[in-house]
LUMFI-457457 format. One record per residue (C-alpha): residue number from 1; residue in three letters; x, y, z. Coordinates in pm, 1 decimal, always signed. Example, Ala and Ser with C-alpha at 12.3 -4.5 7.8 and 13.67 -1.06 7.14 Angstrom:
<recs>
<rec><seq>1</seq><type>ALA</type><x>+1230.0</x><y>-450.0</y><z>+780.0</z></rec>
<rec><seq>2</seq><type>SER</type><x>+1367.0</x><y>-106.0</y><z>+714.0</z></rec>
</recs>
This chain:
<recs>
<rec><seq>1</seq><type>UNK</type><x>+10445.6</x><y>+9459.4</y><z>+12390.8</z></rec>
<rec><seq>2</seq><type>UNK</type><x>+10556.7</x><y>+9742.9</y><z>+12164.9</z></rec>
<rec><seq>3</seq><type>UNK</type><x>+10391.9</x><y>+9815.0</y><z>+11831.7</z></rec>
<rec><seq>4</seq><type>UNK</type><x>+10454.6</x><y>+10018.1</y><z>+11517.4</z></rec>
<rec><seq>5</seq><type>UNK</type><x>+10165.8</x><y>+10081.3</y><z>+11278.4</z></rec>
<rec><seq>6</seq><type>UNK</type><x>+10227.1</x><y>+10141.6</y><z>+10907.5</z></rec>
<rec><seq>7</seq><type>UNK</type><x>+9914.3</x><y>+10221.5</y><z>+10707.4</z></rec>
<rec><seq>8</seq><type>UNK</type><x>+9910.2</x><y>+10130.3</y><z>+10338.3</z></rec>
<rec><seq>9</seq><type>UNK</type><x>+9877.5</x><y>+10494.0</y><z>+10229.2</z></rec>
<rec><seq>10</seq><type>UNK</type><x>+10189.0</x><y>+10593.9</y><z>+10426.5</z></rec>
<rec><seq>11</seq><type>UNK</type><x>+10419.1</x><y>+10388.6</y><z>+10202.5</z></rec>
<rec><seq>12</seq><type>UNK</type><x>+10646.4</x><y>+10535.6</y><z>+9939.6</z></rec>
<rec><seq>13</seq><type>UNK</type><x>+10502.9</x><y>+10526.6</y><z>+9587.7</z></rec>
<rec><seq>14</seq><type>UNK</type><x>+10654.1</x><y>+10541.6</y><z>+9241.3</z></rec>
<rec><seq>15</seq><type>UNK</type><x>+10522.2</x><y>+10483.3</y><z>+8889.6</z></rec>
<rec><seq>16</seq><type>UNK</type><x>+10779.9</x><y>+10430.7</y><z>+8616.0</z></rec>
<rec><seq>17</seq><type>UNK</type><x>+10549.0</x><y>+10341.0</y><z>+8329.6</z></rec>
<rec><seq>18</seq><type>UNK</type><x>+10631.8</x><y>+9968.0</y><z>+8328.7</z></rec>
<rec><seq>19</seq><type>UNK</type><x>+10659.0</x><y>+9950.1</y><z>+8710.3</z></rec>
<rec><seq>20</seq><type>UNK</type><x>+10415.6</x><y>+10056.4</y><z>+8980.7</z></rec>
<rec><seq>21</seq><type>UNK</type><x>+10564.9</x><y>+10013.2</y><z>+9326.3</z></rec>
<rec><seq>22</seq><type>UNK</type><x>+10499.0</x><y>+10083.7</y><z>+9692.6</z></rec>
<rec><seq>23</seq><type>UNK</type><x>+10786.5</x><y>+10087.6</y><z>+9941.7</z></rec>
<rec><seq>24</seq><type>UNK</type><x>+10716.3</x><y>+10004.3</y><z>+10306.5</z></rec>
<rec><seq>25</seq><type>UNK</type><x>+11064.2</x><y>+10136.2</y><z>+10391.1</z></rec>
<rec><seq>26</seq><type>UNK</type><x>+11305.2</x><y>+10388.3</y><z>+10239.8</z></rec>
<rec><seq>27</seq><type>UNK</type><x>+11417.6</x><y>+10259.9</y><z>+9901.0</z></rec>
<rec><seq>28</seq><type>UNK</type><x>+11564.1</x><y>+10409.9</y><z>+9581.6</z></rec>
<rec><seq>29</seq><type>UNK</type><x>+11430.2</x><y>+10765.6</y><z>+9543.0</z></rec>
<rec><seq>30</seq><type>UNK</type><x>+11193.0</x><y>+10727.8</y><z>+9840.4</z></rec>
<rec><seq>31</seq><type>UNK</type><x>+11356.2</x><y>+10835.6</y><z>+10166.7</z></rec>
<rec><seq>32</seq><type>UNK</type><x>+11182.3</x><y>+10872.0</y><z>+10500.8</z></rec>
<rec><seq>33</seq><type>UNK</type><x>+11408.5</x><y>+10888.4</y><z>+10809.4</z></rec>
<rec><seq>34</seq><type>UNK</type><x>+11128.5</x><y>+10735.8</y><z>+11016.6</z></rec>
<rec><seq>35</seq><type>UNK</type><x>+11091.1</x><y>+10440.5</y><z>+10775.8</z></rec>
<rec><seq>36</seq><type>UNK</type><x>+11438.2</x><y>+10290.1</y><z>+10746.6</z></rec>
<rec><seq>37</seq><type>UNK</type><x>+11342.9</x><y>+9935.3</y><z>+10836.9</z></rec>
<rec><seq>38</seq><type>UNK</type><x>+11212.5</x><y>+9709.6</y><z>+11110.4</z></rec>
<rec><seq>39</seq><type>UNK</type><x>+11503.3</x><y>+9539.6</y><z>+11284.8</z></rec>
<rec><seq>40</seq><type>UNK</type><x>+11689.2</x><y>+9333.2</y><z>+11023.6</z></rec>
<rec><seq>41</seq><type>UNK</type><x>+11406.2</x><y>+9386.2</y><z>+10772.5</z></rec>
<rec><seq>42</seq><type>UNK</type><x>+11522.6</x><y>+9654.3</y><z>+10531.4</z></rec>
<rec><seq>43</seq><type>UNK</type><x>+11297.2</x><y>+9630.0</y><z>+10224.7</z></rec>
<rec><seq>44</seq><type>UNK</type><x>+10937.8</x><y>+9530.6</y><z>+10160.5</z></rec>
<rec><seq>45</seq><type>UNK</type><x>+10843.6</x><y>+9632.4</y><z>+9808.1</z></rec>
<rec><seq>46</seq><type>UNK</type><x>+10499.1</x><y>+9575.0</y><z>+9660.6</z></rec>
<rec><seq>47</seq><type>UNK</type><x>+10561.0</x><y>+9570.3</y><z>+9283.6</z></rec>
<rec><seq>48</seq><type>UNK</type><x>+10338.2</x><y>+9550.2</y><z>+8977.3</z></rec>
<rec><seq>49</seq><type>UNK</type><x>+10544.2</x><y>+9487.3</y><z>+8662.3</z></rec>
<rec><seq>50</seq><type>UNK</type><x>+10393.6</x><y>+9533.2</y><z>+8317.5</z></rec>
<rec><seq>51</seq><type>UNK</type><x>+10386.7</x><y>+9250.0</y><z>+8063.5</z></rec>
<rec><seq>52</seq><type>UNK</type><x>+10728.0</x><y>+9172.7</y><z>+7914.8</z></rec>
<rec><seq>53</seq><type>UNK</type><x>+10905.5</x><y>+9428.0</y><z>+8135.4</z></rec>
<rec><seq>54</seq><type>UNK</type><x>+11139.7</x><y>+9400.8</y><z>+8431.6</z></rec>
<rec><seq>55</seq><type>UNK</type><x>+11468.3</x><y>+9475.3</y><z>+8602.8</z></rec>
<rec><seq>56</seq><type>UNK</type><x>+11783.3</x><y>+9432.3</y><z>+8393.6</z></rec>
<rec><seq>57</seq><type>UNK</type><x>+12105.9</x><y>+9280.7</y><z>+8523.5</z></rec>
<rec><seq>58</seq><type>UNK</type><x>+12204.8</x><y>+9434.5</y><z>+8858.4</z></rec>
<rec><seq>59</seq><type>UNK</type><x>+12416.2</x><y>+9339.3</y><z>+9160.4</z></rec>
<rec><seq>60</seq><type>UNK</type><x>+12344.1</x><y>+9254.8</y><z>+9524.9</z></rec>
<rec><seq>61</seq><type>UNK</type><x>+12568.2</x><y>+9148.0</y><z>+9810.2</z></rec>
<rec><seq>62</seq><type>UNK</type><x>+12532.3</x><y>+9051.1</y><z>+10179.1</z></rec>
<rec><seq>63</seq><type>UNK</type><x>+12152.7</x><y>+9053.1</y><z>+10173.7</z></rec>
<rec><seq>64</seq><type>UNK</type><x>+11886.3</x><y>+8781.8</y><z>+10201.3</z></rec>
<rec><seq>65</seq><type>UNK</type><x>+11631.9</x><y>+8845.2</y><z>+9923.9</z></rec>
<rec><seq>66</seq><type>UNK</type><x>+11291.7</x><y>+8674.9</y><z>+9924.7</z></rec>
<rec><seq>67</seq><type>UNK</type><x>+11041.2</x><y>+8708.5</y><z>+9638.3</z></rec>
<rec><seq>68</seq><type>UNK</type><x>+10675.7</x><y>+8607.7</y><z>+9664.3</z></rec>
<rec><seq>69</seq><type>UNK</type><x>+10464.1</x><y>+8636.7</y><z>+9346.0</z></rec>
<rec><seq>70</seq><type>UNK</type><x>+10101.2</x><y>+8725.7</y><z>+9423.5</z></rec>
<rec><seq>71</seq><type>UNK</type><x>+9974.8</x><y>+8686.6</y><z>+9066.6</z></rec>
<rec><seq>72</seq><type>UNK</type><x>+10150.0</x><y>+8599.0</y><z>+8743.1</z></rec>
<rec><seq>73</seq><type>UNK</type><x>+10506.3</x><y>+8471.3</y><z>+8709.0</z></rec>
<rec><seq>74</seq><type>UNK</type><x>+10857.3</x><y>+8617.1</y><z>+8720.7</z></rec>
<rec><seq>75</seq><type>UNK</type><x>+11152.1</x><y>+8508.6</y><z>+8506.5</z></rec>
<rec><seq>76</seq><type>UNK</type><x>+11488.7</x><y>+8502.6</y><z>+8688.6</z></rec>
<rec><seq>77</seq><type>UNK</type><x>+11848.3</x><y>+8466.6</y><z>+8563.6</z></rec>
<rec><seq>78</seq><type>UNK</type><x>+12166.1</x><y>+8513.2</y><z>+8766.8</z></rec>
<rec><seq>79</seq><type>UNK</type><x>+12545.7</x><y>+8492.3</y><z>+8758.6</z></rec>
<rec><seq>80</seq><type>UNK</type><x>+12533.3</x><y>+8158.2</y><z>+8946.0</z></rec>
<rec><seq>81</seq><type>UNK</type><x>+12387.6</x><y>+8001.3</y><z>+8631.9</z></rec>
<rec><seq>82</seq><type>UNK</type><x>+12027.7</x><y>+7981.9</y><z>+8752.2</z></rec>
<rec><seq>83</seq><type>UNK</type><x>+11746.1</x><y>+8042.0</y><z>+8504.4</z></rec>
<rec><seq>84</seq><type>UNK</type><x>+11397.6</x><y>+7987.7</y><z>+8641.9</z></rec>
<rec><seq>85</seq><type>UNK</type><x>+11038.5</x><y>+8106.4</y><z>+8637.7</z></rec>
<rec><seq>86</seq><type>UNK</type><x>+10885.9</x><y>+8177.5</y><z>+8979.6</z></rec>
<rec><seq>87</seq><type>UNK</type><x>+10510.0</x><y>+8130.1</y><z>+8969.8</z></rec>
<rec><seq>88</seq><type>UNK</type><x>+10227.8</x><y>+8230.0</y><z>+9200.9</z></rec>
<rec><seq>89</seq><type>UNK</type><x>+10226.8</x><y>+7980.8</y><z>+9488.3</z></rec>
<rec><seq>90</seq><type>UNK</type><x>+10606.4</x><y>+7960.3</y><z>+9493.9</z></rec>
<rec><seq>91</seq><type>UNK</type><x>+10863.3</x><y>+8143.0</y><z>+9705.7</z></rec>
<rec><seq>92</seq><type>UNK</type><x>+11216.8</x><y>+8230.4</y><z>+9593.4</z></rec>
<rec><seq>93</seq><type>UNK</type><x>+11518.6</x><y>+8300.2</y><z>+9813.8</z></rec>
<rec><seq>94</seq><type>UNK</type><x>+11852.2</x><y>+8437.7</y><z>+9701.6</z></rec>
<rec><seq>95</seq><type>UNK</type><x>+12139.2</x><y>+8482.6</y><z>+9947.4</z></rec>
<rec><seq>96</seq><type>UNK</type><x>+12353.7</x><y>+8744.7</y><z>+9775.6</z></rec>
<rec><seq>97</seq><type>UNK</type><x>+12657.7</x><y>+8681.5</y><z>+9996.8</z></rec>
<rec><seq>98</seq><type>UNK</type><x>+12988.4</x><y>+8786.7</y><z>+9837.8</z></rec>
<rec><seq>99</seq><type>UNK</type><x>+12797.3</x><y>+8921.5</y><z>+9537.2</z></rec>
<rec><seq>100</seq><type>UNK</type><x>+12558.7</x><y>+8806.8</y><z>+9267.5</z></rec>
<rec><seq>101</seq><type>UNK</type><x>+12419.8</x><y>+8961.4</y><z>+8951.6</z></rec>
<rec><seq>102</seq><type>UNK</type><x>+12065.9</x><y>+8885.5</y><z>+8842.4</z></rec>
<rec><seq>103</seq><type>UNK</type><x>+11776.6</x><y>+9004.5</y><z>+8629.1</z></rec>
<rec><seq>104</seq><type>UNK</type><x>+11401.2</x><y>+8979.6</y><z>+8689.9</z></rec>
<rec><seq>105</seq><type>UNK</type><x>+11141.2</x><y>+9009.1</y><z>+8414.8</z></rec>
<rec><seq>106</seq><type>UNK</type><x>+10770.7</x><y>+8946.7</y><z>+8386.5</z></rec>
<rec><seq>107</seq><type>UNK</type><x>+10744.9</x><y>+8601.6</y><z>+8229.3</z></rec>
<rec><seq>108</seq><type>UNK</type><x>+10424.5</x><y>+8697.2</y><z>+8044.4</z></rec>
<rec><seq>109</seq><type>UNK</type><x>+10396.7</x><y>+8912.9</y><z>+7732.1</z></rec>
<rec><seq>110</seq><type>UNK</type><x>+10027.6</x><y>+8980.1</y><z>+7797.3</z></rec>
<rec><seq>111</seq><type>UNK</type><x>+9962.4</x><y>+9008.0</y><z>+8172.5</z></rec>
<rec><seq>112</seq><type>UNK</type><x>+10116.9</x><y>+9204.7</y><z>+8460.2</z></rec>
<rec><seq>113</seq><type>UNK</type><x>+10290.7</x><y>+9027.1</y><z>+8749.2</z></rec>
<rec><seq>114</seq><type>UNK</type><x>+10232.0</x><y>+9132.6</y><z>+9109.2</z></rec>
<rec><seq>115</seq><type>UNK</type><x>+10491.6</x><y>+9043.2</y><z>+9370.7</z></rec>
<rec><seq>116</seq><type>UNK</type><x>+10636.7</x><y>+9118.6</y><z>+9711.3</z></rec>
<rec><seq>117</seq><type>UNK</type><x>+11013.5</x><y>+9144.1</y><z>+9748.0</z></rec>
<rec><seq>118</seq><type>UNK</type><x>+11171.5</x><y>+9137.7</y><z>+10092.7</z></rec>
<rec><seq>119</seq><type>UNK</type><x>+11532.4</x><y>+9216.7</y><z>+10183.2</z></rec>
<rec><seq>120</seq><type>UNK</type><x>+11671.5</x><y>+9107.1</y><z>+10519.8</z></rec>
<rec><seq>121</seq><type>UNK</type><x>+12021.6</x><y>+9181.8</y><z>+10645.4</z></rec>
<rec><seq>122</seq><type>UNK</type><x>+12241.3</x><y>+8873.2</y><z>+10650.3</z></rec>
<rec><seq>123</seq><type>UNK</type><x>+12383.8</x><y>+8750.8</y><z>+10980.2</z></rec>
<rec><seq>124</seq><type>UNK</type><x>+12745.1</x><y>+8742.4</y><z>+10859.8</z></rec>
<rec><seq>125</seq><type>UNK</type><x>+12899.3</x><y>+8903.8</y><z>+10556.2</z></rec>
<rec><seq>126</seq><type>UNK</type><x>+13087.4</x><y>+8710.2</y><z>+10291.2</z></rec>
<rec><seq>127</seq><type>UNK</type><x>+12878.2</x><y>+8393.3</y><z>+10264.0</z></rec>
<rec><seq>128</seq><type>UNK</type><x>+12873.2</x><y>+8206.0</y><z>+9934.0</z></rec>
<rec><seq>129</seq><type>UNK</type><x>+12580.5</x><y>+8316.9</y><z>+9714.2</z></rec>
<rec><seq>130</seq><type>UNK</type><x>+12299.3</x><y>+8064.0</y><z>+9679.3</z></rec>
<rec><seq>131</seq><type>UNK</type><x>+11956.1</x><y>+8030.0</y><z>+9519.2</z></rec>
<rec><seq>132</seq><type>UNK</type><x>+11644.8</x><y>+7822.7</y><z>+9589.0</z></rec>
<rec><seq>133</seq><type>UNK</type><x>+11273.6</x><y>+7822.9</y><z>+9516.6</z></rec>
<rec><seq>134</seq><type>UNK</type><x>+10985.5</x><y>+7605.7</y><z>+9631.3</z></rec>
<rec><seq>135</seq><type>UNK</type><x>+10615.0</x><y>+7558.1</y><z>+9568.7</z></rec>
<rec><seq>136</seq><type>UNK</type><x>+10399.2</x><y>+7538.1</y><z>+9881.2</z></rec>
<rec><seq>137</seq><type>UNK</type><x>+10068.3</x><y>+7358.4</y><z>+9916.9</z></rec>
<rec><seq>138</seq><type>UNK</type><x>+9796.9</x><y>+7628.8</y><z>+9947.6</z></rec>
<rec><seq>139</seq><type>UNK</type><x>+9607.4</x><y>+7411.2</y><z>+10196.8</z></rec>
<rec><seq>140</seq><type>UNK</type><x>+9896.6</x><y>+7443.0</y><z>+10444.1</z></rec>
<rec><seq>141</seq><type>UNK</type><x>+9807.3</x><y>+7811.1</y><z>+10495.0</z></rec>
<rec><seq>142</seq><type>UNK</type><x>+9442.5</x><y>+7744.5</y><z>+10586.4</z></rec>
<rec><seq>143</seq><type>UNK</type><x>+9361.7</x><y>+7929.6</y><z>+10911.7</z></rec>
<rec><seq>144</seq><type>UNK</type><x>+9719.1</x><y>+7903.6</y><z>+11038.6</z></rec>
<rec><seq>145</seq><type>UNK</type><x>+10061.2</x><y>+8057.9</y><z>+10985.5</z></rec>
<rec><seq>146</seq><type>UNK</type><x>+10273.4</x><y>+7816.6</y><z>+10784.6</z></rec>
<rec><seq>147</seq><type>UNK</type><x>+10649.3</x><y>+7863.3</y><z>+10766.6</z></rec>
<rec><seq>148</seq><type>UNK</type><x>+10800.7</x><y>+7917.4</y><z>+10420.2</z></rec>
<rec><seq>149</seq><type>UNK</type><x>+11144.2</x><y>+8066.0</y><z>+10502.4</z></rec>
<rec><seq>150</seq><type>UNK</type><x>+11361.2</x><y>+8017.3</y><z>+10810.5</z></rec>
<rec><seq>151</seq><type>UNK</type><x>+11707.0</x><y>+8024.4</y><z>+10963.9</z></rec>
<rec><seq>152</seq><type>UNK</type><x>+11959.6</x><y>+7774.6</y><z>+10827.6</z></rec>
<rec><seq>153</seq><type>UNK</type><x>+12085.7</x><y>+7699.4</y><z>+11177.5</z></rec>
<rec><seq>154</seq><type>UNK</type><x>+11784.7</x><y>+7615.8</y><z>+11388.7</z></rec>
<rec><seq>155</seq><type>UNK</type><x>+11454.9</x><y>+7446.7</y><z>+11321.9</z></rec>
<rec><seq>156</seq><type>UNK</type><x>+11177.6</x><y>+7651.3</y><z>+11488.3</z></rec>
<rec><seq>157</seq><type>UNK</type><x>+11122.8</x><y>+7537.0</y><z>+11849.4</z></rec>
<rec><seq>158</seq><type>UNK</type><x>+11376.7</x><y>+7255.7</y><z>+11808.7</z></rec>
<rec><seq>159</seq><type>UNK</type><x>+11747.4</x><y>+7181.4</y><z>+11774.3</z></rec>
<rec><seq>160</seq><type>UNK</type><x>+11992.7</x><y>+7183.7</y><z>+11487.7</z></rec>
<rec><seq>161</seq><type>UNK</type><x>+11881.1</x><y>+7048.4</y><z>+11152.1</z></rec>
<rec><seq>162</seq><type>UNK</type><x>+12039.8</x><y>+6991.3</y><z>+10810.2</z></rec>
<rec><seq>163</seq><type>UNK</type><x>+12095.3</x><y>+7305.3</y><z>+10604.8</z></rec>
<rec><seq>164</seq><type>UNK</type><x>+11882.5</x><y>+7210.0</y><z>+10307.0</z></rec>
<rec><seq>165</seq><type>UNK</type><x>+11506.9</x><y>+7250.7</y><z>+10300.9</z></rec>
<rec><seq>166</seq><type>UNK</type><x>+11417.0</x><y>+6898.7</y><z>+10191.8</z></rec>
<rec><seq>167</seq><type>UNK</type><x>+11389.1</x><y>+6767.2</y><z>+10548.5</z></rec>
<rec><seq>168</seq><type>UNK</type><x>+11224.9</x><y>+7073.7</y><z>+10698.8</z></rec>
<rec><seq>169</seq><type>UNK</type><x>+11003.7</x><y>+7185.7</y><z>+10409.8</z></rec>
<rec><seq>170</seq><type>UNK</type><x>+11137.0</x><y>+7538.8</y><z>+10459.5</z></rec>
<rec><seq>171</seq><type>UNK</type><x>+11363.8</x><y>+7753.0</y><z>+10243.5</z></rec>
<rec><seq>172</seq><type>UNK</type><x>+11660.2</x><y>+7873.8</y><z>+10448.1</z></rec>
<rec><seq>173</seq><type>UNK</type><x>+11843.8</x><y>+8205.5</y><z>+10479.5</z></rec>
<rec><seq>174</seq><type>UNK</type><x>+12155.3</x><y>+8319.3</y><z>+10666.5</z></rec>
<rec><seq>175</seq><type>UNK</type><x>+11969.6</x><y>+8502.9</y><z>+10943.2</z></rec>
<rec><seq>176</seq><type>UNK</type><x>+11766.6</x><y>+8416.3</y><z>+11253.1</z></rec>
<rec><seq>177</seq><type>UNK</type><x>+11451.3</x><y>+8518.4</y><z>+11069.6</z></rec>
<rec><seq>178</seq><type>UNK</type><x>+11131.8</x><y>+8337.8</y><z>+10975.5</z></rec>
<rec><seq>179</seq><type>UNK</type><x>+10863.8</x><y>+8417.5</y><z>+10716.4</z></rec>
<rec><seq>180</seq><type>UNK</type><x>+10517.8</x><y>+8265.5</y><z>+10740.8</z></rec>
<rec><seq>181</seq><type>UNK</type><x>+10201.0</x><y>+8291.8</y><z>+10533.7</z></rec>
<rec><seq>182</seq><type>UNK</type><x>+9842.3</x><y>+8239.8</y><z>+10645.6</z></rec>
<rec><seq>183</seq><type>UNK</type><x>+9499.6</x><y>+8251.8</y><z>+10481.6</z></rec>
<rec><seq>184</seq><type>UNK</type><x>+9231.2</x><y>+8305.2</y><z>+10742.3</z></rec>
<rec><seq>185</seq><type>UNK</type><x>+8854.9</x><y>+8278.2</y><z>+10721.0</z></rec>
<rec><seq>186</seq><type>UNK</type><x>+8654.4</x><y>+8564.3</y><z>+10868.4</z></rec>
<rec><seq>187</seq><type>UNK</type><x>+8615.3</x><y>+8541.5</y><z>+11250.1</z></rec>
<rec><seq>188</seq><type>UNK</type><x>+8912.0</x><y>+8304.8</y><z>+11283.5</z></rec>
<rec><seq>189</seq><type>UNK</type><x>+9136.2</x><y>+8359.5</y><z>+11587.4</z></rec>
<rec><seq>190</seq><type>UNK</type><x>+9501.1</x><y>+8260.5</y><z>+11576.7</z></rec>
<rec><seq>191</seq><type>UNK</type><x>+9820.4</x><y>+8318.4</y><z>+11769.3</z></rec>
<rec><seq>192</seq><type>UNK</type><x>+10170.4</x><y>+8383.2</y><z>+11641.2</z></rec>
<rec><seq>193</seq><type>UNK</type><x>+10444.2</x><y>+8258.7</y><z>+11877.6</z></rec>
<rec><seq>194</seq><type>UNK</type><x>+10783.4</x><y>+8417.0</y><z>+11814.2</z></rec>
<rec><seq>195</seq><type>UNK</type><x>+11072.6</x><y>+8178.3</y><z>+11758.0</z></rec>
<rec><seq>196</seq><type>UNK</type><x>+11315.8</x><y>+8407.9</y><z>+11941.6</z></rec>
<rec><seq>197</seq><type>UNK</type><x>+11221.7</x><y>+8640.5</y><z>+12228.0</z></rec>
<rec><seq>198</seq><type>UNK</type><x>+11471.0</x><y>+8900.6</y><z>+12096.5</z></rec>
<rec><seq>199</seq><type>UNK</type><x>+11292.6</x><y>+8916.4</y><z>+11762.7</z></rec>
<rec><seq>200</seq><type>UNK</type><x>+11000.4</x><y>+9121.5</y><z>+11643.5</z></rec>
<rec><seq>201</seq><type>UNK</type><x>+10736.5</x><y>+9028.3</y><z>+11386.4</z></rec>
<rec><seq>202</seq><type>UNK</type><x>+10604.9</x><y>+9248.1</y><z>+11107.3</z></rec>
<rec><seq>203</seq><type>UNK</type><x>+10251.4</x><y>+9154.9</y><z>+11003.6</z></rec>
<rec><seq>204</seq><type>UNK</type><x>+10167.7</x><y>+9263.5</y><z>+10646.9</z></rec>
<rec><seq>205</seq><type>UNK</type><x>+9810.0</x><y>+9222.0</y><z>+10529.9</z></rec>
<rec><seq>206</seq><type>UNK</type><x>+9823.6</x><y>+9116.1</y><z>+10166.9</z></rec>
<rec><seq>207</seq><type>UNK</type><x>+9445.9</x><y>+9114.8</y><z>+10145.7</z></rec>
<rec><seq>208</seq><type>UNK</type><x>+9144.4</x><y>+9129.3</y><z>+10375.9</z></rec>
<rec><seq>209</seq><type>UNK</type><x>+9123.9</x><y>+9264.9</y><z>+10729.8</z></rec>
<rec><seq>210</seq><type>UNK</type><x>+9262.0</x><y>+9153.7</y><z>+11067.2</z></rec>
<rec><seq>211</seq><type>UNK</type><x>+9285.5</x><y>+9285.8</y><z>+11421.2</z></rec>
<rec><seq>212</seq><type>UNK</type><x>+9614.4</x><y>+9273.4</y><z>+11612.8</z></rec>
<rec><seq>213</seq><type>UNK</type><x>+9685.9</x><y>+9440.0</y><z>+11948.6</z></rec>
<rec><seq>214</seq><type>UNK</type><x>+9349.9</x><y>+9622.3</y><z>+11941.3</z></rec>
<rec><seq>215</seq><type>UNK</type><x>+9430.0</x><y>+9767.8</y><z>+11598.3</z></rec>
<rec><seq>216</seq><type>UNK</type><x>+9240.7</x><y>+9688.0</y><z>+11279.5</z></rec>
<rec><seq>217</seq><type>UNK</type><x>+9457.0</x><y>+9639.5</y><z>+10970.0</z></rec>
<rec><seq>218</seq><type>UNK</type><x>+9319.0</x><y>+9645.9</y><z>+10617.0</z></rec>
<rec><seq>219</seq><type>UNK</type><x>+9467.3</x><y>+9552.9</y><z>+10280.7</z></rec>
<rec><seq>220</seq><type>UNK</type><x>+9842.0</x><y>+9637.6</y><z>+10262.2</z></rec>
<rec><seq>221</seq><type>UNK</type><x>+9846.9</x><y>+9778.5</y><z>+10618.5</z></rec>
<rec><seq>222</seq><type>UNK</type><x>+10125.0</x><y>+9649.6</y><z>+10846.2</z></rec>
<rec><seq>223</seq><type>UNK</type><x>+10200.2</x><y>+9627.6</y><z>+11215.8</z></rec>
<rec><seq>224</seq><type>UNK</type><x>+10538.5</x><y>+9563.9</y><z>+11377.1</z></rec>
<rec><seq>225</seq><type>UNK</type><x>+10524.8</x><y>+9391.4</y><z>+11717.8</z></rec>
<rec><seq>226</seq><type>UNK</type><x>+10812.7</x><y>+9328.4</y><z>+11958.7</z></rec>
<rec><seq>227</seq><type>UNK</type><x>+10898.7</x><y>+9289.0</y><z>+12327.6</z></rec>
<rec><seq>228</seq><type>UNK</type><x>+10656.0</x><y>+8998.5</y><z>+12345.4</z></rec>
<rec><seq>229</seq><type>UNK</type><x>+10660.2</x><y>+8620.7</y><z>+12308.1</z></rec>
<rec><seq>230</seq><type>UNK</type><x>+10337.6</x><y>+8599.7</y><z>+12109.5</z></rec>
<rec><seq>231</seq><type>UNK</type><x>+10070.0</x><y>+8801.0</y><z>+11934.1</z></rec>
<rec><seq>232</seq><type>UNK</type><x>+9700.1</x><y>+8724.7</y><z>+11894.2</z></rec>
<rec><seq>233</seq><type>UNK</type><x>+9521.8</x><y>+8792.9</y><z>+11566.5</z></rec>
<rec><seq>234</seq><type>UNK</type><x>+9157.2</x><y>+8786.4</y><z>+11460.6</z></rec>
<rec><seq>235</seq><type>UNK</type><x>+9043.5</x><y>+8787.7</y><z>+11099.8</z></rec>
<rec><seq>236</seq><type>UNK</type><x>+8770.2</x><y>+9049.6</y><z>+11065.7</z></rec>
<rec><seq>237</seq><type>UNK</type><x>+8721.9</x><y>+8945.2</y><z>+10702.2</z></rec>
<rec><seq>238</seq><type>UNK</type><x>+8879.6</x><y>+8669.4</y><z>+10494.2</z></rec>
<rec><seq>239</seq><type>UNK</type><x>+9249.3</x><y>+8760.9</y><z>+10504.7</z></rec>
<rec><seq>240</seq><type>UNK</type><x>+9586.5</x><y>+8670.9</y><z>+10352.9</z></rec>
<rec><seq>241</seq><type>UNK</type><x>+9871.9</x><y>+8768.0</y><z>+10587.3</z></rec>
<rec><seq>242</seq><type>UNK</type><x>+10251.7</x><y>+8763.0</y><z>+10568.2</z></rec>
<rec><seq>243</seq><type>UNK</type><x>+10442.9</x><y>+8747.1</y><z>+10898.8</z></rec>
<rec><seq>244</seq><type>UNK</type><x>+10811.4</x><y>+8847.4</y><z>+10885.5</z></rec>
<rec><seq>245</seq><type>UNK</type><x>+10998.5</x><y>+8770.8</y><z>+11208.4</z></rec>
<rec><seq>246</seq><type>UNK</type><x>+11343.7</x><y>+8929.0</y><z>+11235.5</z></rec>
<rec><seq>247</seq><type>UNK</type><x>+11607.8</x><y>+9018.6</y><z>+11495.9</z></rec>
<rec><seq>248</seq><type>UNK</type><x>+11548.7</x><y>+9367.7</y><z>+11634.0</z></rec>
<rec><seq>249</seq><type>UNK</type><x>+11916.1</x><y>+9428.3</y><z>+11723.2</z></rec>
<rec><seq>250</seq><type>UNK</type><x>+12140.1</x><y>+9436.5</y><z>+11414.4</z></rec>
</recs>
């Protein structure tokens, strides 16, 4: 097993008045040659957007973009004709493909919105852009990792499945990558089994404290793990954890 530890205070930081953000990897004005990504994972931004503020219309292409609100709600509009509000408890995916324009604004005029935004390299360039969002039952995350995003080609540990999420309960992306969330009670032990032995998994502690590979991770700490088929975790305190499994060779 190989590991890569990223402490919360090692992340890039920027404050733009309406936006407070931490970058786990090089992004915008933050550049660190040792923090360019983890396999196909290229961006993990931890954003706090002031009431009524947000990102104006901008363009993406050939990237799988996943947004997870932690508190509050985010208003989204795009060039595909989608207009939606993504609330806490929901997950949004946008496959930028051949190109899509979109805007993201705090849906509240009185309260800030906190969110995680993840960018993962797409498997093949030039796919048709697409959009989806889904609410997940909070009880499904109780003391286990529950899948929220996965590959469009293969159901985890199984064969081929239909492309849409209705039959699998999982939002899909154009990459052999899987995102899972778990809320663990203190002293709970769990195991994460990788879906692909060539992948690695990036554990990001949203809140609380866990131990992985003899390392203790606190709030907003992260640990990348690869060259293994599984990883064991122990919650040292009540913890909310995001696991991002991605190909390591891209």
